[in-house]
DSSP file (Angstrom, degrees, kcal/mol; ACC not computed):
  #  RESIDUE AA STRUCTURE BP1 BP2  ACC     N-H-->O    O-->H-N    N-H-->O    O-->H-N    TCO  KAPPA ALPHA  PHI   PSI    X-CA   Y-CA   Z-CA
    1    1 A M              0   0    0      0, 0.0     2,-1.0     0, 0.0    41,-0.0   0.000 360.0 360.0 360.0 119.7   10.0    8.4    0.8
    2    2 A D     >  -     0   0    0      1,-0.2     4,-2.1     2,-0.1     5,-0.2  -0.780 360.0-175.5 -96.4  97.8   13.4    8.5    2.7
    3    3 A L  H  > S+     0   0    0     -2,-1.0     4,-2.5     1,-0.2    -1,-0.2   0.854  79.5  54.2 -64.1 -37.5   14.3    4.8    2.9
    4    4 A I  H  > S+     0   0    0      2,-0.2     4,-2.2     1,-0.2    -1,-0.2   0.923 110.2  46.7 -64.2 -42.5   17.4    5.4    5.1
    5    5 A E  H  > S+     0   0    0      1,-0.2     4,-2.3     2,-0.2    -1,-0.2   0.880 111.8  50.8 -69.0 -35.0   15.4    7.3    7.7
    6    6 A M  H  X S+     0   0    0     -4,-2.1     4,-1.6     2,-0.2    -2,-0.2   0.895 109.2  51.9 -65.8 -37.7   12.7    4.6    7.7
    7    7 A A  H  X>S+     0   0    0     -4,-2.5     5,-2.5     2,-0.2     4,-0.6   0.912 109.8  49.0 -63.7 -42.6   15.4    2.0    8.2
    8    8 A K  H ><5S+     0   0    0     -4,-2.2     3,-1.4     1,-0.2    -2,-0.2   0.934 110.8  49.7 -60.5 -45.8   16.8    3.9   11.2
    9    9 A K  H 3<5S+     0   0    0     -4,-2.3    -1,-0.2     1,-0.3    -2,-0.2   0.795 105.9  58.4 -62.9 -29.5   13.3    4.3   12.7
   10   10 A S  H 3<5S-     0   0    0     -4,-1.6    -1,-0.3    -5,-0.2    -2,-0.2   0.608 126.8 -97.9 -78.0 -12.4   12.8    0.6   12.2
   11   11 A G  T <<5S+     0   0    0     -3,-1.4     2,-0.2    -4,-0.6    -3,-0.2   0.586  78.5 135.7 106.2  12.0   15.8   -0.2   14.4
   12   12 A M      < -     0   0    0     -5,-2.5     2,-0.4    22,-0.2    -1,-0.3  -0.615  49.3-128.6 -90.2 155.0   18.4   -0.8   11.7
   13   13 A Q  E     -A   29   0A   0     16,-3.4    16,-1.9    -2,-0.2     2,-0.7  -0.877  11.7-132.5-105.7 133.1   21.9    0.6   11.9
   14   14 A V  E     +A   28   0A   0     -2,-0.4    14,-0.3    14,-0.2     3,-0.1  -0.755  28.4 172.5 -83.7 115.4   23.5    2.6    9.0
   15   15 A L  E     +     0   0A   0     12,-2.5     2,-0.4    -2,-0.7    13,-0.2   0.802  67.4  26.0 -92.2 -33.7   27.0    1.2    8.4
   16   16 A L  E     +A   27   0A   0     11,-1.6    11,-2.1     2,-0.0    -1,-0.3  -0.995  54.4 162.9-136.8 127.7   27.9    3.2    5.3
   17   17 A D  E     +A   26   0A   0     -2,-0.4     2,-0.3     9,-0.2     9,-0.2  -0.752  32.8 134.0-144.0  91.4   26.6    6.5    4.2
   18   18 A A  E     -A   25   0A   0      7,-2.3     7,-3.3    -2,-0.3     2,-0.4  -0.878  41.7-143.2-139.9 166.5   28.9    8.0    1.6
   19   19 A Q  E     -A   24   0A   0     -2,-0.3     2,-0.5     5,-0.2     5,-0.2  -0.998   7.9-173.7-133.7 131.7   29.1    9.7   -1.8
   20   20 A I  E >  S-A   23   0A   0      3,-2.5     3,-1.7    -2,-0.4     2,-0.4  -0.945  72.2 -42.6-122.7 109.4   31.7    9.2   -4.5
   21   21 A G  T 3  S-     0   0    0     -2,-0.5     0, 0.0     1,-0.3     0, 0.0  -0.598 123.0 -28.3  68.6-127.4   31.2   11.6   -7.3
   22   22 A S  T 3  S+     0   0    0     -2,-0.4     2,-0.5    -3,-0.1    -1,-0.3   0.421 117.5 101.1 -98.8   0.6   27.5   11.8   -8.0
   23   23 A Q  E <   -A   20   0A   0     -3,-1.7    -3,-2.5     2,-0.0     2,-0.4  -0.745  60.2-150.7 -92.4 129.7   26.8    8.2   -6.7
   24   24 A M  E     -A   19   0A   0     -2,-0.5     2,-0.4    -5,-0.2    -5,-0.2  -0.812   8.7-162.8 -97.7 138.3   25.4    7.7   -3.2
   25   25 A Y  E     +A   18   0A   0     -7,-3.3    -7,-2.3    -2,-0.4     2,-0.4  -0.973  11.8 172.3-124.0 135.3   26.2    4.5   -1.2
   26   26 A H  E     -A   17   0A   0     -2,-0.4     2,-0.4    -9,-0.2    -9,-0.2  -0.997   7.7-176.3-141.0 143.7   24.3    3.3    1.8
   27   27 A S  E     -A   16   0A   0    -11,-2.1   -12,-2.5    -2,-0.4   -11,-1.6  -0.992   5.9-179.6-140.3 137.5   24.5    0.1    3.8
   28   28 A V  E     -A   14   0A   0     -2,-0.4     2,-0.3   -14,-0.3   -14,-0.2  -0.904   2.2-178.4-129.1 156.3   22.2   -0.9    6.7
   29   29 A C  E     +A   13   0A   0    -16,-1.9   -16,-3.4    -2,-0.3    -2,-0.0  -0.976  16.1 131.0-149.9 163.1   22.1   -4.0    9.0
   30   30 A G        -     0   0    0     -2,-0.3   -18,-0.1   -18,-0.2   -19,-0.0  -0.950  53.9 -53.7 170.7 176.4   19.9   -5.1   11.8
   31   31 A P    >>  -     0   0    0      0, 0.0     4,-1.7     0, 0.0     3,-0.5  -0.228  53.1-107.4 -70.4 162.3   17.9   -8.0   13.3
   32   32 A L  H 3> S+     0   0    0      1,-0.2     4,-2.1     2,-0.2     5,-0.1   0.810 119.6  60.9 -60.3 -31.2   15.2   -9.7   11.3
   33   33 A S  H 3> S+     0   0    0      1,-0.2     4,-2.1     2,-0.2    -1,-0.2   0.882 104.5  49.9 -65.7 -35.3   12.6   -8.1   13.4
   34   34 A A  H <> S+     0   0    0     -3,-0.5     4,-2.7     2,-0.2    -2,-0.2   0.895 107.8  53.1 -65.4 -38.5   13.9   -4.7   12.3
   35   35 A L  H  X S+     0   0    0     -4,-1.7     4,-2.3     1,-0.2    -2,-0.2   0.892 109.2  49.4 -61.9 -39.0   13.7   -5.8    8.7
   36   36 A Q  H  X S+     0   0    0     -4,-2.1     4,-2.3     2,-0.2    -1,-0.2   0.896 110.5  49.3 -66.9 -40.9   10.1   -6.8    9.2
   37   37 A R  H  X S+     0   0    0     -4,-2.1     4,-2.4     2,-0.2    -2,-0.2   0.921 111.8  50.3 -62.1 -43.2    9.3   -3.4   10.7
   38   38 A F  H  X S+     0   0    0     -4,-2.7     4,-2.3     1,-0.2    -2,-0.2   0.900 110.6  48.3 -62.9 -40.9   11.0   -1.7    7.8
   39   39 A A  H  X S+     0   0    0     -4,-2.3     4,-2.1     1,-0.2    -1,-0.2   0.878 110.4  51.7 -68.2 -37.1    9.0   -3.7    5.3
   40   40 A D  H  X S+     0   0    0     -4,-2.3     4,-2.2     2,-0.2    -2,-0.2   0.908 110.7  48.5 -64.0 -41.4    5.8   -3.0    7.1
   41   41 A E  H  X S+     0   0    0     -4,-2.4     4,-2.4     2,-0.2    -2,-0.2   0.903 110.9  50.0 -65.0 -43.0    6.6    0.8    7.0
   42   42 A V  H  X S+     0   0    0     -4,-2.3     4,-2.3     1,-0.2    -1,-0.2   0.904 110.4  50.9 -65.1 -39.0    7.5    0.7    3.3
   43   43 A G  H  X S+     0   0    0     -4,-2.1     4,-2.3     2,-0.2    -2,-0.2   0.910 111.1  48.0 -60.7 -44.1    4.2   -1.1    2.6
   44   44 A K  H  X S+     0   0    0     -4,-2.2     4,-2.3     2,-0.2    -2,-0.2   0.883 111.7  50.0 -62.2 -41.0    2.2    1.5    4.5
   45   45 A A  H  X S+     0   0    0     -4,-2.4     4,-2.3     2,-0.2    -2,-0.2   0.913 111.3  48.1 -68.0 -42.5    4.0    4.3    2.7
   46   46 A L  H  X S+     0   0    0     -4,-2.3     4,-2.4     2,-0.2    -2,-0.2   0.904 112.0  49.8 -63.5 -41.9    3.3    2.8   -0.7
   47   47 A A  H  X S+     0   0    0     -4,-2.3     4,-2.4     1,-0.2    -2,-0.2   0.906 110.3  50.2 -65.0 -40.9   -0.4    2.3    0.2
   48   48 A A  H  X S+     0   0    0     -4,-2.3     4,-2.1     2,-0.2    -2,-0.2   0.896 110.8  49.4 -63.9 -41.8   -0.6    5.9    1.4
   49   49 A E  H  X S+     0   0    0     -4,-2.3     4,-2.3     2,-0.2    -2,-0.2   0.902 111.8  48.7 -63.7 -41.4    0.9    7.1   -1.9
   50   50 A A  H  X S+     0   0    0     -4,-2.4     4,-2.3     2,-0.2    -2,-0.2   0.897 110.9  50.6 -66.1 -38.5   -1.5    5.0   -4.0
   51   51 A A  H  X S+     0   0    0     -4,-2.4     4,-2.7     2,-0.2    -2,-0.2   0.901 111.6  48.3 -64.6 -41.0   -4.5    6.3   -1.9
   52   52 A A  H  X S+     0   0    0     -4,-2.1     4,-2.4     2,-0.2    -2,-0.2   0.902 112.1  48.2 -66.2 -40.1   -3.4    9.9   -2.5
   53   53 A Q  H  X S+     0   0    0     -4,-2.3     4,-2.2     2,-0.2    -2,-0.2   0.908 112.6  48.6 -69.9 -38.9   -2.9    9.3   -6.2
   54   54 A T  H  X S+     0   0    0     -4,-2.3     4,-2.2     2,-0.2     5,-0.2   0.938 112.4  49.5 -63.4 -45.8   -6.4    7.6   -6.4
   55   55 A A  H  X S+     0   0    0     -4,-2.7     4,-2.3     1,-0.2    -2,-0.2   0.905 111.5  49.6 -59.5 -42.1   -7.9   10.6   -4.4
   56   56 A D  H  X S+     0   0    0     -4,-2.4     4,-1.0     1,-0.2    -1,-0.2   0.895 111.4  47.1 -66.2 -40.8   -6.3   13.1   -6.7
   57   57 A S  H  X S+     0   0    0     -4,-2.2     4,-0.8     1,-0.2    -1,-0.2   0.851 112.7  49.9 -71.7 -33.1   -7.5   11.3   -9.9
   58   58 A V  H >< S+     0   0    0     -4,-2.2     3,-0.7     1,-0.2    -2,-0.2   0.905 109.8  50.5 -71.2 -40.4  -11.0   11.0   -8.6
   59   59 A S  H 3< S+     0   0    0     -4,-2.3    -1,-0.2     1,-0.2    -2,-0.2   0.729 105.2  58.2 -71.7 -19.9  -11.1   14.7   -7.6
   60   60 A E  H 3<        0   0    0     -4,-1.0    -1,-0.2     1,-0.2    -2,-0.2   0.749 360.0 360.0 -78.3 -24.6   -9.9   15.7  -11.2
   61   61 A T    <<        0   0    0     -4,-0.8    -1,-0.2    -3,-0.7    -2,-0.2   0.484 360.0 360.0 -92.1 360.0  -12.8   14.1  -12.8
């Protein structure tokens, strides 16, 4: 799940996208409506992952 890409698609702006050594730093901002769209997309992605894992475990048995 690429959270930065999801934030961009939700209407948020990436203010900081940097790397110092091995540590990555990201900062995003946007309106509350973009945050809600982002949260909705994260929820959908997590539900899809859980459904895929459930389907995989059922098919293994």
